[in-house]
py3Dmol code that shows the C-alpha trace and the ligand (Angstrom):
import py3Dmol

protein = """\
ATOM      1  CA  UNK A   1       2.752  20.899 -16.366  1.00  0.00           C
ATOM      2  CA  UNK A   2       3.163  19.544 -12.877  1.00  0.00           C
ATOM      3  CA  UNK A   3       4.239  22.149 -10.368  1.00  0.00           C
ATOM      4  CA  UNK A   4       5.925  21.231  -7.092  1.00  0.00           C
ATOM      5  CA  UNK A   5       3.679  22.457  -4.418  1.00  0.00           C
ATOM      6  CA  UNK A   6       5.739  23.890  -1.617  1.00  0.00           C
ATOM      7  CA  UNK A   7       3.417  26.544  -0.437  1.00  0.00           C
ATOM      8  CA  UNK A   8       0.751  24.177   0.867  1.00  0.00           C
ATOM      9  CA  UNK A   9       3.457  22.212   2.609  1.00  0.00           C
ATOM     10  CA  UNK A  10       5.623  24.822   4.181  1.00  0.00           C
ATOM     11  CA  UNK A  11       5.123  23.446   7.679  1.00  0.00           C
ATOM     12  CA  UNK A  12       6.091  19.931   6.667  1.00  0.00           C
ATOM     13  CA  UNK A  13       9.595  18.592   6.296  1.00  0.00           C
ATOM     14  CA  UNK A  14      11.236  18.978   2.885  1.00  0.00           C
ATOM     15  CA  UNK A  15      11.315  15.217   2.440  1.00  0.00           C
ATOM     16  CA  UNK A  16       7.523  15.161   2.738  1.00  0.00           C
ATOM     17  CA  UNK A  17       6.981  17.551  -0.115  1.00  0.00           C
ATOM     18  CA  UNK A  18       5.273  15.806  -2.980  1.00  0.00           C
ATOM     19  CA  UNK A  19       3.177  16.758  -5.887  1.00  0.00           C
ATOM     20  CA  UNK A  20      -0.437  17.329  -4.925  1.00  0.00           C
ATOM     21  CA  UNK A  21      -3.165  16.967  -7.486  1.00  0.00           C
ATOM     22  CA  UNK A  22      -6.523  18.704  -7.650  1.00  0.00           C
ATOM     23  CA  UNK A  23      -9.307  17.556  -9.964  1.00  0.00           C
ATOM     24  CA  UNK A  24     -11.677  20.317 -11.051  1.00  0.00           C
ATOM     25  CA  UNK A  25     -15.110  19.094 -12.111  1.00  0.00           C
ATOM     26  CA  UNK A  26     -17.505  21.554 -13.718  1.00  0.00           C
ATOM     27  CA  UNK A  27     -19.726  21.363 -16.801  1.00  0.00           C
ATOM     28  CA  UNK A  28     -19.009  25.021 -17.524  1.00  0.00           C
ATOM     29  CA  UNK A  29     -15.800  25.598 -19.455  1.00  0.00           C
ATOM     30  CA  UNK A  30     -15.360  29.115 -18.101  1.00  0.00           C
ATOM     31  CA  UNK A  31     -15.742  27.954 -14.503  1.00  0.00           C
ATOM     32  CA  UNK A  32     -13.141  25.254 -15.072  1.00  0.00           C
ATOM     33  CA  UNK A  33     -10.769  27.769 -16.608  1.00  0.00           C
ATOM     34  CA  UNK A  34     -11.238  30.287 -13.790  1.00  0.00           C
ATOM     35  CA  UNK A  35     -10.535  27.702 -11.089  1.00  0.00           C
ATOM     36  CA  UNK A  36      -7.589  26.230 -12.981  1.00  0.00           C
ATOM     37  CA  UNK A  37      -6.098  29.670 -13.455  1.00  0.00           C
ATOM     38  CA  UNK A  38      -6.635  30.457  -9.801  1.00  0.00           C
ATOM     39  CA  UNK A  39      -4.938  27.287  -8.539  1.00  0.00           C
ATOM     40  CA  UNK A  40      -2.312  26.563 -11.134  1.00  0.00           C
ATOM     41  CA  UNK A  41       0.521  27.791  -8.963  1.00  0.00           C
ATOM     42  CA  UNK A  42      -0.700  25.814  -5.974  1.00  0.00           C
ATOM     43  CA  UNK A  43      -0.885  22.301  -7.339  1.00  0.00           C
ATOM     44  CA  UNK A  44      -1.157  20.044 -10.339  1.00  0.00           C
ATOM     45  CA  UNK A  45      -4.540  20.450 -12.023  1.00  0.00           C
ATOM     46  CA  UNK A  46      -6.754  17.902 -13.757  1.00  0.00           C
ATOM     47  CA  UNK A  47     -10.062  18.771 -15.390  1.00  0.00           C
ATOM     48  CA  UNK A  48     -13.338  16.933 -15.975  1.00  0.00           C
ATOM     49  CA  UNK A  49     -16.475  18.289 -17.605  1.00  0.00           C
ATOM     50  CA  UNK A  50     -18.976  15.793 -16.223  1.00  0.00           C
ATOM     51  CA  UNK A  51     -19.525  13.242 -13.471  1.00  0.00           C
ATOM     52  CA  UNK A  52     -18.638  10.148 -15.492  1.00  0.00           C
ATOM     53  CA  UNK A  53     -15.314  11.605 -16.571  1.00  0.00           C
ATOM     54  CA  UNK A  54     -14.597  12.710 -13.006  1.00  0.00           C
ATOM     55  CA  UNK A  55     -15.176   9.194 -11.636  1.00  0.00           C
ATOM     56  CA  UNK A  56     -13.018   7.697 -14.352  1.00  0.00           C
ATOM     57  CA  UNK A  57     -10.163  10.085 -13.652  1.00  0.00           C
ATOM     58  CA  UNK A  58     -10.438   9.489  -9.917  1.00  0.00           C
ATOM     59  CA  UNK A  59     -10.105   5.749 -10.526  1.00  0.00           C
ATOM     60  CA  UNK A  60      -7.251   6.025 -13.058  1.00  0.00           C
ATOM     61  CA  UNK A  61      -5.163   8.640 -11.302  1.00  0.00           C
ATOM     62  CA  UNK A  62      -3.940   7.126  -8.079  1.00  0.00           C
ATOM     63  CA  UNK A  63      -2.843  10.396  -6.611  1.00  0.00           C
ATOM     64  CA  UNK A  64      -5.760  12.816  -6.578  1.00  0.00           C
ATOM     65  CA  UNK A  65      -5.659  14.719  -3.302  1.00  0.00           C
ATOM     66  CA  UNK A  66      -8.660  16.956  -3.648  1.00  0.00           C
ATOM     67  CA  UNK A  67     -11.684  17.316  -5.932  1.00  0.00           C
ATOM     68  CA  UNK A  68     -13.467  20.618  -6.534  1.00  0.00           C
ATOM     69  CA  UNK A  69     -16.898  19.433  -7.512  1.00  0.00           C
ATOM     70  CA  UNK A  70     -19.688  21.388  -9.159  1.00  0.00           C
ATOM     71  CA  UNK A  71     -23.109  20.356  -7.870  1.00  0.00           C
ATOM     72  CA  UNK A  72     -25.308  21.251 -10.863  1.00  0.00           C
ATOM     73  CA  UNK A  73     -24.262  19.330 -13.933  1.00  0.00           C
ATOM     74  CA  UNK A  74     -26.285  17.710 -16.691  1.00  0.00           C
ATOM     75  CA  UNK A  75     -26.537  13.953 -16.260  1.00  0.00           C
ATOM     76  CA  UNK A  76     -24.909  12.941 -13.006  1.00  0.00           C
ATOM     77  CA  UNK A  77     -24.955  15.747 -10.453  1.00  0.00           C
ATOM     78  CA  UNK A  78     -22.245  16.449  -7.895  1.00  0.00           C
ATOM     79  CA  UNK A  79     -24.082  14.692  -5.060  1.00  0.00           C
ATOM     80  CA  UNK A  80     -24.217  11.490  -7.084  1.00  0.00           C
ATOM     81  CA  UNK A  81     -20.542  11.800  -8.031  1.00  0.00           C
ATOM     82  CA  UNK A  82     -19.629  12.122  -4.355  1.00  0.00           C
ATOM     83  CA  UNK A  83     -21.837   9.186  -3.382  1.00  0.00           C
ATOM     84  CA  UNK A  84     -20.104   7.001  -5.976  1.00  0.00           C
ATOM     85  CA  UNK A  85     -16.647   8.176  -4.958  1.00  0.00           C
ATOM     86  CA  UNK A  86     -17.428   7.169  -1.388  1.00  0.00           C
ATOM     87  CA  UNK A  87     -18.729   3.754  -2.432  1.00  0.00           C
ATOM     88  CA  UNK A  88     -15.443   2.604  -3.980  1.00  0.00           C
ATOM     89  CA  UNK A  89     -12.514   1.826  -1.674  1.00  0.00           C
ATOM     90  CA  UNK A  90     -10.046   3.279  -4.155  1.00  0.00           C
ATOM     91  CA  UNK A  91     -11.697   6.704  -4.190  1.00  0.00           C
ATOM     92  CA  UNK A  92     -13.538   6.702  -0.855  1.00  0.00           C
ATOM     93  CA  UNK A  93     -11.063   8.900   0.976  1.00  0.00           C
ATOM     94  CA  UNK A  94     -10.460  11.647  -1.558  1.00  0.00           C
ATOM     95  CA  UNK A  95     -11.291  15.050  -0.086  1.00  0.00           C
ATOM     96  CA  UNK A  96     -14.085  16.868  -1.911  1.00  0.00           C
ATOM     97  CA  UNK A  97     -15.073  20.531  -1.870  1.00  0.00           C
ATOM     98  CA  UNK A  98     -18.420  21.366  -3.428  1.00  0.00           C
ATOM     99  CA  UNK A  99     -18.548  24.489  -5.549  1.00  0.00           C
ATOM    100  CA  UNK A 100     -22.057  25.521  -6.337  1.00  0.00           C
ATOM    101  CA  UNK A 101     -24.475  28.291  -7.158  1.00  0.00           C
ATOM    102  CA  UNK A 102     -27.098  26.632  -4.981  1.00  0.00           C
ATOM    103  CA  UNK A 103     -27.266  28.716  -1.892  1.00  0.00           C
ATOM    104  CA  UNK A 104     -29.932  27.360   0.392  1.00  0.00           C
ATOM    105  CA  UNK A 105     -29.031  25.724   3.650  1.00  0.00           C
ATOM    106  CA  UNK A 106     -30.467  22.318   2.790  1.00  0.00           C
ATOM    107  CA  UNK A 107     -28.163  22.056  -0.218  1.00  0.00           C
ATOM    108  CA  UNK A 108     -25.159  22.847   1.883  1.00  0.00           C
ATOM    109  CA  UNK A 109     -26.230  20.452   4.617  1.00  0.00           C
ATOM    110  CA  UNK A 110     -26.807  17.704   2.082  1.00  0.00           C
ATOM    111  CA  UNK A 111     -23.344  18.167   0.621  1.00  0.00           C
ATOM    112  CA  UNK A 112     -21.631  18.119   3.987  1.00  0.00           C
ATOM    113  CA  UNK A 113     -23.591  15.137   5.249  1.00  0.00           C
ATOM    114  CA  UNK A 114     -22.555  13.186   2.151  1.00  0.00           C
ATOM    115  CA  UNK A 115     -19.014  13.685   3.316  1.00  0.00           C
ATOM    116  CA  UNK A 116     -17.834  16.791   1.498  1.00  0.00           C
ATOM    117  CA  UNK A 117     -14.963  18.472   3.298  1.00  0.00           C
ATOM    118  CA  UNK A 118     -16.179  21.950   2.485  1.00  0.00           C
ATOM    119  CA  UNK A 119     -18.723  23.963   0.554  1.00  0.00           C
ATOM    120  CA  UNK A 120     -18.017  27.028  -1.550  1.00  0.00           C
ATOM    121  CA  UNK A 121     -20.765  29.200  -3.040  1.00  0.00           C
ATOM    122  CA  UNK A 122     -20.576  30.784  -6.500  1.00  0.00           C
ATOM    123  CA  UNK A 123     -19.758  33.417  -7.482  1.00  0.00           C
ATOM    124  CA  UNK A 124     -16.517  32.430  -5.841  1.00  0.00           C
ATOM    125  CA  UNK A 125     -14.158  34.724  -4.024  1.00  0.00           C
ATOM    126  CA  UNK A 126     -10.734  33.825  -5.441  1.00  0.00           C
ATOM    127  CA  UNK A 127      -8.826  34.509  -2.232  1.00  0.00           C
ATOM    128  CA  UNK A 128     -11.188  32.368  -0.167  1.00  0.00           C
ATOM    129  CA  UNK A 129     -11.183  29.455  -2.609  1.00  0.00           C
ATOM    130  CA  UNK A 130      -7.413  29.553  -2.699  1.00  0.00           C
ATOM    131  CA  UNK A 131      -7.159  29.606   1.085  1.00  0.00           C
ATOM    132  CA  UNK A 132      -9.611  26.749   1.512  1.00  0.00           C
ATOM    133  CA  UNK A 133      -7.890  24.616  -1.109  1.00  0.00           C
ATOM    134  CA  UNK A 134      -4.558  25.285   0.567  1.00  0.00           C
ATOM    135  CA  UNK A 135      -5.903  24.289   3.968  1.00  0.00           C
ATOM    136  CA  UNK A 136      -7.419  21.090   2.685  1.00  0.00           C
ATOM    137  CA  UNK A 137      -4.316  20.111   0.741  1.00  0.00           C
ATOM    138  CA  UNK A 138      -2.305  20.616   3.884  1.00  0.00           C
ATOM    139  CA  UNK A 139      -4.660  18.377   5.848  1.00  0.00           C
ATOM    140  CA  UNK A 140      -4.387  15.737   3.131  1.00  0.00           C
ATOM    141  CA  UNK A 141      -0.595  15.930   3.224  1.00  0.00           C
ATOM    142  CA  UNK A 142      -0.571  15.560   6.992  1.00  0.00           C
ATOM    143  CA  UNK A 143      -2.992  12.650   6.845  1.00  0.00           C
ATOM    144  CA  UNK A 144      -0.820  10.918   4.233  1.00  0.00           C
ATOM    145  CA  UNK A 145       2.246  11.453   6.352  1.00  0.00           C
ATOM    146  CA  UNK A 146       0.565   9.961   9.424  1.00  0.00           C
ATOM    147  CA  UNK A 147      -0.613   7.065   7.306  1.00  0.00           C
ATOM    148  CA  UNK A 148       2.917   6.496   6.040  1.00  0.00           C
ATOM    149  CA  UNK A 149       4.376   6.598   9.543  1.00  0.00           C
ATOM    150  CA  UNK A 150       1.745   4.242  10.865  1.00  0.00           C
ATOM    151  CA  UNK A 151       2.691   1.681   8.218  1.00  0.00           C
ATOM    152  CA  UNK A 152       6.388   1.714   8.891  1.00  0.00           C
ATOM    153  CA  UNK A 153       8.179  -0.533  11.345  1.00  0.00           C
ATOM    154  CA  UNK A 154       9.925   1.696  13.868  1.00  0.00           C
ATOM    155  CA  UNK A 155      12.924  -0.556  14.378  1.00  0.00           C
ATOM    156  CA  UNK A 156      13.859  -1.688  10.889  1.00  0.00           C
ATOM    157  CA  UNK A 157      12.449   1.113   8.745  1.00  0.00           C
ATOM    158  CA  UNK A 158      10.688  -1.297   6.377  1.00  0.00           C
ATOM    159  CA  UNK A 159       6.909  -1.806   6.090  1.00  0.00           C
ATOM    160  CA  UNK A 160       5.113  -3.123   9.141  1.00  0.00           C
ATOM    161  CA  UNK A 161       2.442  -5.761   9.448  1.00  0.00           C
ATOM    162  CA  UNK A 162      -0.362  -3.254   9.159  1.00  0.00           C
ATOM    163  CA  UNK A 163       0.929  -2.194   5.757  1.00  0.00           C
ATOM    164  CA  UNK A 164       1.442  -5.783   4.736  1.00  0.00           C
ATOM    165  CA  UNK A 165      -2.134  -6.729   5.631  1.00  0.00           C
ATOM    166  CA  UNK A 166      -3.470  -3.929   3.458  1.00  0.00           C
ATOM    167  CA  UNK A 167      -1.184  -4.729   0.536  1.00  0.00           C
ATOM    168  CA  UNK A 168      -1.980  -8.418   0.858  1.00  0.00           C
ATOM    169  CA  UNK A 169      -5.707  -7.785   0.654  1.00  0.00           C
ATOM    170  CA  UNK A 170      -5.298  -5.680  -2.508  1.00  0.00           C
ATOM    171  CA  UNK A 171      -2.911  -8.171  -4.084  1.00  0.00           C
ATOM    172  CA  UNK A 172      -5.261 -11.030  -3.249  1.00  0.00           C
ATOM    173  CA  UNK A 173      -8.172  -9.366  -5.020  1.00  0.00           C
ATOM    174  CA  UNK A 174      -5.955  -8.525  -7.979  1.00  0.00           C
ATOM    175  CA  UNK A 175      -4.734 -12.113  -8.197  1.00  0.00           C
ATOM    176  CA  UNK A 176      -8.315 -13.392  -8.347  1.00  0.00           C
ATOM    177  CA  UNK A 177      -9.237 -10.936 -11.096  1.00  0.00           C
ATOM    178  CA  UNK A 178      -6.100 -11.355 -13.167  1.00  0.00           C
ATOM    179  CA  UNK A 179      -5.427 -15.076 -12.787  1.00  0.00           C
ATOM    180  CA  UNK A 180      -1.815 -14.167 -12.099  1.00  0.00           C
ATOM    181  CA  UNK A 181       0.015 -16.052  -9.354  1.00  0.00           C
ATOM    182  CA  UNK A 182       0.393 -14.576  -5.901  1.00  0.00           C
ATOM    183  CA  UNK A 183       3.613 -15.514  -4.176  1.00  0.00           C
ATOM    184  CA  UNK A 184       4.233 -15.130  -0.472  1.00  0.00           C
ATOM    185  CA  UNK A 185       7.299 -15.884   1.565  1.00  0.00           C
ATOM    186  CA  UNK A 186       7.791 -16.165   5.318  1.00  0.00           C
ATOM    187  CA  UNK A 187      11.273 -15.542   6.599  1.00  0.00           C
ATOM    188  CA  UNK A 188      12.748 -16.099  10.037  1.00  0.00           C
ATOM    189  CA  UNK A 189      16.174 -15.285  11.438  1.00  0.00           C
ATOM    190  CA  UNK A 190      17.787 -18.519  12.653  1.00  0.00           C
ATOM    191  CA  UNK A 191      18.690 -18.853  16.336  1.00  0.00           C
ATOM    192  CA  UNK A 192      17.783 -15.255  16.999  1.00  0.00           C
ATOM    193  CA  UNK A 193      17.012 -15.782  20.664  1.00  0.00           C
ATOM    194  CA  UNK A 194      20.538 -17.116  21.144  1.00  0.00           C
ATOM    195  CA  UNK A 195      21.870 -14.082  19.266  1.00  0.00           C
ATOM    196  CA  UNK A 196      20.073 -11.728  21.644  1.00  0.00           C
ATOM    197  CA  UNK A 197      21.178 -13.707  24.684  1.00  0.00           C
ATOM    198  CA  UNK A 198      24.790 -13.666  23.599  1.00  0.00           C
ATOM    199  CA  UNK A 199      25.239 -10.205  22.068  1.00  0.00           C
ATOM    200  CA  UNK A 200      22.513  -8.273  23.895  1.00  0.00           C
ATOM    201  CA  UNK A 201      19.282  -6.706  22.657  1.00  0.00           C
ATOM    202  CA  UNK A 202      20.964  -3.640  21.188  1.00  0.00           C
ATOM    203  CA  UNK A 203      23.052  -5.812  18.906  1.00  0.00           C
ATOM    204  CA  UNK A 204      19.980  -7.944  18.199  1.00  0.00           C
ATOM    205  CA  UNK A 205      18.067  -4.849  17.048  1.00  0.00           C
ATOM    206  CA  UNK A 206      20.953  -3.823  14.836  1.00  0.00           C
ATOM    207  CA  UNK A 207      21.111  -7.289  13.282  1.00  0.00           C
ATOM    208  CA  UNK A 208      17.371  -7.150  12.554  1.00  0.00           C
ATOM    209  CA  UNK A 209      17.814  -3.770  10.912  1.00  0.00           C
ATOM    210  CA  UNK A 210      20.576  -5.072   8.684  1.00  0.00           C
ATOM    211  CA  UNK A 211      18.665  -8.209   7.758  1.00  0.00           C
ATOM    212  CA  UNK A 212      15.551  -6.162   6.951  1.00  0.00           C
ATOM    213  CA  UNK A 213      17.489  -3.786   4.725  1.00  0.00           C
ATOM    214  CA  UNK A 214      19.205  -6.676   2.954  1.00  0.00           C
ATOM    215  CA  UNK A 215      15.838  -8.339   2.305  1.00  0.00           C
ATOM    216  CA  UNK A 216      14.368  -5.146   0.942  1.00  0.00           C
ATOM    217  CA  UNK A 217      17.341  -4.526  -1.346  1.00  0.00           C
ATOM    218  CA  UNK A 218      17.241  -8.070  -2.653  1.00  0.00           C
ATOM    219  CA  UNK A 219      13.495  -8.053  -3.428  1.00  0.00           C
ATOM    220  CA  UNK A 220      13.323  -4.997  -5.580  1.00  0.00           C
ATOM    221  CA  UNK A 221      10.390  -5.148  -8.026  1.00  0.00           C
ATOM    222  CA  UNK A 222       8.051  -2.154  -7.693  1.00  0.00           C
ATOM    223  CA  UNK A 223       5.041  -4.002  -6.226  1.00  0.00           C
ATOM    224  CA  UNK A 224       6.973  -6.384  -4.021  1.00  0.00           C
ATOM    225  CA  UNK A 225       6.478  -5.887  -0.319  1.00  0.00           C
ATOM    226  CA  UNK A 226       8.883  -6.869   2.419  1.00  0.00           C
ATOM    227  CA  UNK A 227       7.475  -6.305   5.867  1.00  0.00           C
ATOM    228  CA  UNK A 228       8.380  -7.087   9.436  1.00  0.00           C
ATOM    229  CA  UNK A 229       5.785  -9.569  10.558  1.00  0.00           C
ATOM    230  CA  UNK A 230       6.728  -9.550  14.214  1.00  0.00           C
ATOM    231  CA  UNK A 231       9.819 -10.340  16.292  1.00  0.00           C
ATOM    232  CA  UNK A 232      12.488 -11.744  14.007  1.00  0.00           C
ATOM    233  CA  UNK A 233       9.982 -12.826  11.388  1.00  0.00           C
ATOM    234  CA  UNK A 234       9.527 -11.152   8.013  1.00  0.00           C
ATOM    235  CA  UNK A 235       6.958 -11.629   5.307  1.00  0.00           C
ATOM    236  CA  UNK A 236       7.105 -11.008   1.576  1.00  0.00           C
ATOM    237  CA  UNK A 237       4.427 -10.402  -0.965  1.00  0.00           C
ATOM    238  CA  UNK A 238       5.314 -10.881  -4.603  1.00  0.00           C
ATOM    239  CA  UNK A 239       2.350 -10.351  -6.914  1.00  0.00           C
ATOM    240  CA  UNK A 240       2.630 -11.988 -10.320  1.00  0.00           C
ATOM    241  CA  UNK A 241       5.879 -13.761  -9.521  1.00  0.00           C
ATOM    242  CA  UNK A 242       6.068 -17.268 -11.003  1.00  0.00           C
ATOM    243  CA  UNK A 243       9.548 -18.248  -9.866  1.00  0.00           C
ATOM    244  CA  UNK A 244       9.739 -17.739  -6.129  1.00  0.00           C
ATOM    245  CA  UNK A 245      12.529 -20.102  -5.220  1.00  0.00           C
ATOM    246  CA  UNK A 246      15.399 -18.236  -6.966  1.00  0.00           C
ATOM    247  CA  UNK A 247      14.268 -15.022  -5.311  1.00  0.00           C
ATOM    248  CA  UNK A 248      14.112 -16.461  -1.799  1.00  0.00           C
ATOM    249  CA  UNK A 249      17.450 -18.134  -2.442  1.00  0.00           C
ATOM    250  CA  UNK A 250      18.848 -14.716  -3.340  1.00  0.00           C
ATOM    251  CA  UNK A 251      17.530 -13.324  -0.051  1.00  0.00           C
ATOM    252  CA  UNK A 252      19.053 -16.169   1.911  1.00  0.00           C
ATOM    253  CA  UNK A 253      22.349 -15.478   0.169  1.00  0.00           C
ATOM    254  CA  UNK A 254      22.089 -11.717   0.809  1.00  0.00           C
ATOM    255  CA  UNK A 255      21.711 -12.268   4.560  1.00  0.00           C
ATOM    256  CA  UNK A 256      24.584 -14.746   4.576  1.00  0.00           C
ATOM    257  CA  UNK A 257      26.718 -12.163   2.786  1.00  0.00           C
ATOM    258  CA  UNK A 258      26.080  -9.634   5.549  1.00  0.00           C
ATOM    259  CA  UNK A 259      28.571 -11.749   7.444  1.00  0.00           C
ATOM    260  CA  UNK A 260      27.207 -10.937  10.895  1.00  0.00           C
ATOM    261  CA  UNK A 261      29.076 -13.187  13.307  1.00  0.00           C
ATOM    262  CA  UNK A 262      26.805 -15.478  15.338  1.00  0.00           C
ATOM    263  CA  UNK A 263      28.830 -17.405  17.918  1.00  0.00           C
ATOM    264  CA  UNK A 264      25.782 -19.240  19.287  1.00  0.00           C
ATOM    265  CA  UNK A 265      24.305 -20.410  16.004  1.00  0.00           C
ATOM    266  CA  UNK A 266      24.222 -24.174  15.582  1.00  0.00           C
ATOM    267  CA  UNK A 267      23.766 -23.655  11.850  1.00  0.00           C
ATOM    268  CA  UNK A 268      26.590 -21.412  10.698  1.00  0.00           C
ATOM    269  CA  UNK A 269      29.176 -18.999  12.018  1.00  0.00           C
ATOM    270  CA  UNK A 270      27.122 -16.044  10.828  1.00  0.00           C
ATOM    271  CA  UNK A 271      23.496 -14.938  10.985  1.00  0.00           C
ATOM    272  CA  UNK A 272      21.282 -16.931   8.602  1.00  0.00           C
ATOM    273  CA  UNK A 273      17.622 -17.058   7.667  1.00  0.00           C
ATOM    274  CA  UNK A 274      15.141 -19.778   6.809  1.00  0.00           C
ATOM    275  CA  UNK A 275      12.387 -19.205   4.243  1.00  0.00           C
ATOM    276  CA  UNK A 276       9.103 -20.857   3.363  1.00  0.00           C
ATOM    277  CA  UNK A 277       7.261 -19.762   0.260  1.00  0.00           C
ATOM    278  CA  UNK A 278       4.170 -20.582  -1.783  1.00  0.00           C
ATOM    279  CA  UNK A 279       3.343 -19.667  -5.370  1.00  0.00           C
ATOM    280  CA  UNK A 280      -0.442 -19.704  -5.453  1.00  0.00           C
ATOM    281  CA  UNK A 281      -3.200 -19.261  -8.017  1.00  0.00           C
ATOM    282  CA  UNK A 282      -6.050 -18.162  -5.830  1.00  0.00           C
ATOM    283  CA  UNK A 283      -9.803 -18.133  -6.340  1.00  0.00           C
ATOM    284  CA  UNK A 284     -12.815 -16.596  -4.593  1.00  0.00           C
ATOM    285  CA  UNK A 285     -13.196 -19.544  -2.235  1.00  0.00           C
ATOM    286  CA  UNK A 286      -9.630 -19.496  -0.921  1.00  0.00           C
ATOM    287  CA  UNK A 287      -8.695 -17.807   2.321  1.00  0.00           C
ATOM    288  CA  UNK A 288      -5.797 -15.342   2.484  1.00  0.00           C
ATOM    289  CA  UNK A 289      -4.891 -16.499   5.991  1.00  0.00           C
ATOM    290  CA  UNK A 290      -4.598 -20.079   4.747  1.00  0.00           C
ATOM    291  CA  UNK A 291      -1.989 -19.065   2.179  1.00  0.00           C
ATOM    292  CA  UNK A 292       0.123 -17.393   4.849  1.00  0.00           C
ATOM    293  CA  UNK A 293      -0.385 -20.378   7.122  1.00  0.00           C
ATOM    294  CA  UNK A 294       0.904 -22.612   4.401  1.00  0.00           C
ATOM    295  CA  UNK A 295       4.041 -20.532   3.829  1.00  0.00           C
ATOM    296  CA  UNK A 296       4.559 -20.551   7.592  1.00  0.00           C
ATOM    297  CA  UNK A 297       4.391 -24.358   7.654  1.00  0.00           C
ATOM    298  CA  UNK A 298       7.028 -24.539   4.954  1.00  0.00           C
ATOM    299  CA  UNK A 299       9.169 -22.172   6.993  1.00  0.00           C
ATOM    300  CA  UNK A 300       8.753 -24.413   9.999  1.00  0.00           C
ATOM    301  CA  UNK A 301       9.783 -27.385   7.909  1.00  0.00           C
ATOM    302  CA  UNK A 302      12.837 -25.515   6.602  1.00  0.00           C
ATOM    303  CA  UNK A 303      13.795 -24.985  10.241  1.00  0.00           C
ATOM    304  CA  UNK A 304      13.331 -28.667  11.019  1.00  0.00           C
ATOM    305  CA  UNK A 305      15.493 -29.627   8.052  1.00  0.00           C
ATOM    306  CA  UNK A 306      18.442 -27.696   9.405  1.00  0.00           C
ATOM    307  CA  UNK A 307      17.746 -23.960   8.832  1.00  0.00           C
ATOM    308  CA  UNK A 308      19.605 -21.612   6.480  1.00  0.00           C
ATOM    309  CA  UNK A 309      17.471 -22.938   3.643  1.00  0.00           C
ATOM    310  CA  UNK A 310      14.526 -22.216   1.384  1.00  0.00           C
ATOM    311  CA  UNK A 311      11.457 -24.389   0.879  1.00  0.00           C
ATOM    312  CA  UNK A 312       8.958 -23.414  -1.792  1.00  0.00           C
ATOM    313  CA  UNK A 313       5.763 -25.003  -2.948  1.00  0.00           C
ATOM    314  CA  UNK A 314       5.121 -24.174  -6.561  1.00  0.00           C
ATOM    315  CA  UNK A 315       1.461 -23.925  -7.578  1.00  0.00           C
ATOM    316  CA  UNK A 316       0.360 -24.765 -11.111  1.00  0.00           C
ATOM    317  CA  UNK A 317      -2.366 -22.878 -12.863  1.00  0.00           C
ATOM    318  CA  UNK A 318      -3.689 -26.018 -14.495  1.00  0.00           C
ATOM    319  CA  UNK A 319      -3.879 -29.114 -12.402  1.00  0.00           C
ATOM    320  CA  UNK A 320      -2.767 -29.421  -8.854  1.00  0.00           C
ATOM    321  CA  UNK A 321      -3.692 -26.008  -7.458  1.00  0.00           C
ATOM    322  CA  UNK A 322      -5.446 -25.002  -5.291  1.00  0.00           C
ATOM    323  CA  UNK A 323      -6.808 -27.146  -2.492  1.00  0.00           C
ATOM    324  CA  UNK A 324      -9.600 -24.962  -1.196  1.00  0.00           C
ATOM    325  CA  UNK A 325     -10.108 -23.155   2.070  1.00  0.00           C
ATOM    326  CA  UNK A 326      -9.356 -25.332   5.079  1.00  0.00           C
ATOM    327  CA  UNK A 327      -7.502 -27.925   3.059  1.00  0.00           C
ATOM    328  CA  UNK A 328      -4.859 -25.430   2.141  1.00  0.00           C
ATOM    329  CA  UNK A 329      -4.096 -24.690   5.767  1.00  0.00           C
ATOM    330  CA  UNK A 330      -4.351 -28.134   7.219  1.00  0.00           C
ATOM    331  CA  UNK A 331      -2.551 -30.124   4.569  1.00  0.00           C
ATOM    332  CA  UNK A 332       0.810 -28.720   3.492  1.00  0.00           C
ATOM    333  CA  UNK A 333       1.968 -30.357   0.282  1.00  0.00           C
ATOM    334  CA  UNK A 334       4.197 -33.372   0.550  1.00  0.00           C
ATOM    335  CA  UNK A 335       5.950 -32.279  -2.608  1.00  0.00           C
ATOM    336  CA  UNK A 336       7.417 -29.322  -0.760  1.00  0.00           C
ATOM    337  CA  UNK A 337      11.043 -28.552  -1.323  1.00  0.00           C
TER     338      UNK A 337
END
"""
ligand_1 = """\
1
MG
Mg -22.698 23.451 -13.335
"""
view = py3Dmol.view(width=600, height=400)
view.addModel(protein, "pdb")
view.setStyle({"model": 0}, {"cartoon": {"style": "trace"}})
view.addModel(ligand_1, "xyz")
view.setStyle({"model": 1}, {"stick": {}})
view.zoomTo()
view.show()
């Protein structure tokens, strides 16, 4: 049963409290049971009896915060498990504490130089293991919180470009593996400079906040990302989405419905947005930047055609898609819109 871990987090804000998970890896059933018993009130516990199982669980479970890793195990030993954890991006940053009966200094040095956070010698002292686990879980929680803050746009509260870049890279790789489409949209607030000039920067900031929130509400699927790309420009990432145009149209509508008066707009009486989007089936040879560049060109064209509109280029899995590499960036499709 998951247990909310408040004790490790008592110095953090309540809103930061989340379930922390510890994976215990030991070939000895008794050792696993002793550690699980010891920590069960501190965190959620997962168990693995060998290295292969541990690696599998670390890959499957997205939320492992800490691994207690036995060094001596038949088959793959703890050092090898750690080396493999570090070699995969998905598991590379999980904190690891070695728990071992090996007591010489070289063993300890080897473990630490492989990147273990700590080293505990068997027979364990329950109080010390508990304290060390607590400390490391707290560090992990603080690191996660910093990470979260560093990926959030200070003004609008939605994801920032740094977060987008990371999500885009993951989504790109997934799209190549899965053959699913990868949709991106670039969004720009129309006549925003005039808005700032007329209403002042404070009002401009508030308008951006409202637009950002409206975009985020209107997007809505779990893996969709709406991020501030810079200035009054936003970017969207929509993995697996085939029909981009209705969605961007919904966003355009949502911003219109905010009804923010814009006396200096030459497009409408209220704040509006323009959107350019591409539904792409990508392959190894394509460049992520080219896809964004393409969406940006469509956005530019939507602006030229009068703003407050959506232009989407729809890729086909069979047939027309994808012009490779450079071509994608330099030659926006004439069929756009
Ligand atoms: Mg062992």
